[in-house]
N, C-alpha and C positions, 0 to 999 in steps of 0.2 A: 367529535373530531371535525375540525373545520375543513372547508373545501380546499384551502391552500395546503393543509397538511396531507390531505388525500392525494392531491396532485404530486406533492413531494414524494410520498411513499411510492406512488405509481411510477414516477420517474426513476426512483432508485431501483425499483424492481426490474424495470425495463433495462436499465444500465447493467444490472447484475446478470440478467439473461444474455445480453449482448456480449458482455465480457466473457461469460462462460462459453458462449458459442465461438467467439474469436479464439479463446484458449484451446477449445476442442479442435477447431479447424487448423490452427497453427501447429498444435501438437501432431496432428495427422500429417501435415505437410512436412514437418521436420522428420517424422518417422519414415515417410515415403522417400524423402530425399536421402536419408541415411541408408535406407535399404538399397536404393538405386546406386548410390555411391559405393557402398560396400560391394555390391555385385560387380560393378565396373572395375573397382580396384582389384578384386579377386581375379577377374578375367584378364586384366592387364598383367598381373603377376604371373598368371598361368601362361600367357603368351610369351612373356619374357623368359620364363623358365624353359618353355619348349624350344625357343630360339637358341638358348645356350646349349641345350641337349643336342639339338640338331646340328650344331657346329661340329660335334663329335661324331654323331651317327645320323647321316642324312635320312630324310623321311622315307625314301624308297627302299631302305634296308630293313624296315619293320612294318607291322600292320596293327599293333596294339596301341593303347593309350599310354604313351611313354611317360607322361607326367604323373598319372595316378597309379600306374602299375609299379608299386614300390615294395620293398621289404626293409625293415629296420633291424640293424644289427647292433647289439648292445655294446660291444667292445670296439672302440675306435682307436685304441692305442697304437696299432700298427700303422695308422694313417696320421698319427700325431694330432688326433682329435680328442677333445675332452667330452664330447657328447656322443650319443648313439649315431650310427651312420645310416643315412637314408640312401638306399641304393635303388636307382631306377633300372627297371628290367625291360629289355626289348625282345619281342617275339615276332616270328613270321610264320604264319600257318600253324600256330600253336607250338612251334619249336623255338627254344631259347636261341637268341642271337648275340646279345651283349649285355653287359651291366655297366652303368655309369654312376660314379660315386665321387665324393670330394676327397681330397688329400691335401695335406699341408706340409710344406717344406719349412721347418721351424728355424733353419739356420741360414736364411737369406742374408745378404749384406745389410739390408735396411730393415730386416725383421721378417716375420713369417710370410711365406708366399702361398696363397690359397689357389687351388686348382680344381678342375674337374677332369677326371680321366675315364675313358671308356675302354673296357676289355671285352673282346669277343669271347664267346663260349669256349673256343679252342685255346684261349690264353694269349692271343695276339692283341696288341694294342690297336684299338680303333682310332684313338686320338687323345690328345691332351690339350687343355686350354687353361691359361692363367686367368683367374677371375678377380684377384685382388693382390696388390703388392705395394711395397714402399721402396723399391730399388731405385738407384740413382738414375735420373733421366739421362738418356744418351749413352749410358754405360750398361746398366742392367736391364733396361726395358726391352731389348730385343727378344725377351721371353714372350712378349705380347705378339699375337698373330698379326695384328695390324701394322707392326713395325718390322717384322722379320719372318722368314720361313723356318727359322731354327726349330720351332716347336713341332713342325711336321716331321722331323727326323725320327720321332718316336713311333710313328704309324707303322704297323706291321711287325714291330719287334716283339719278342717274347722272352721269357726266362729260359726256355728250352734251347734257343739258338744262341743266346748271348751269355757266355760265362760271366760270373760276377765281376771279374777284373775288367771286363769290357764296358761295364755299366759305370763308367767314369768319364770325365772330360779328358781330352788328349794330354793335358798337362800332367795328369795323374796316371797316364798310360792307358787310358780308355779310348773309346771310339767317337765320343761326342765333342763337337767343336766348342771351344770356349769363346768368350767375347774379349776383344782387346781391352785390357785394363780392368776386366771384371770377371775373374775366374770364379769367384765365390758364388755368384748368382746361378750360373748354369750348373755348377757342381751340386748345389743344393737341390735344384729341380731334378737333375738326373737321379740322385739318390732317392728322392721322394717318390718318383715314378716307379723305380724298381721296388721300393717298399710296397707301393700300391699293387704291383703284380704279385708279389709274395702274399699280400693280404688276400687278393682274389683267389689264389690257389688254395689258401688255408680255409677260406669260407665259401668255396664254390658250391658245396652241397647245401649250405644255408641260403645262398642266393638263388640257386636253381635246384630245389629239391626234386623237380620234375626229372632231371637227368639221373639222379640217384635212383628214383623209382623205376625208370626205364631200364637201368643197368641191372637192378635186382630182378625185374620181371623177365629179362632175357636170359638169365642164368638157368 
């Protein structure tokens, strides 16, 4: 083997080693960046989720991890959901406070209206927030809390105090205001919220089995 061939082989070997080193370092940097990005994205999603939950139930009303303390219910038909229902549970000093879960009004004017609603353990509404909708701007969007106080009218209401006929907009003989030129939107929301209350009552023991255990032990 000539000296020139030896130098060529040595140069190729060095290049291969350098290429492997660059690949190893590059792969490590990509993996590290992906890990850091994934954690950051997950944390941002968690914060956004917590913020939406705390719009319904303020932080000083509970002391557990509201985002991760959940129970999944298989049947979401009562809420017009095709998927299992993820219910966030609020506790204070170990005692159940409220449950927050999604509900859909399928009969909005522009299509389904997606909401989060919170129900206190005594069956009273903690709050309702619209999370997504396609209602007509200027007519149906007063269901958004940033555009109107209308959605706050649900707070404190319950099935026990409100006969079913009152869970309608005023145009239908109920107690809830409608919007000028847009009765369909509030009508759909009112009906969906009432269905949510019925759903909570039907699934209370699945959401808060602690209350069922306390009742049994006190007998």
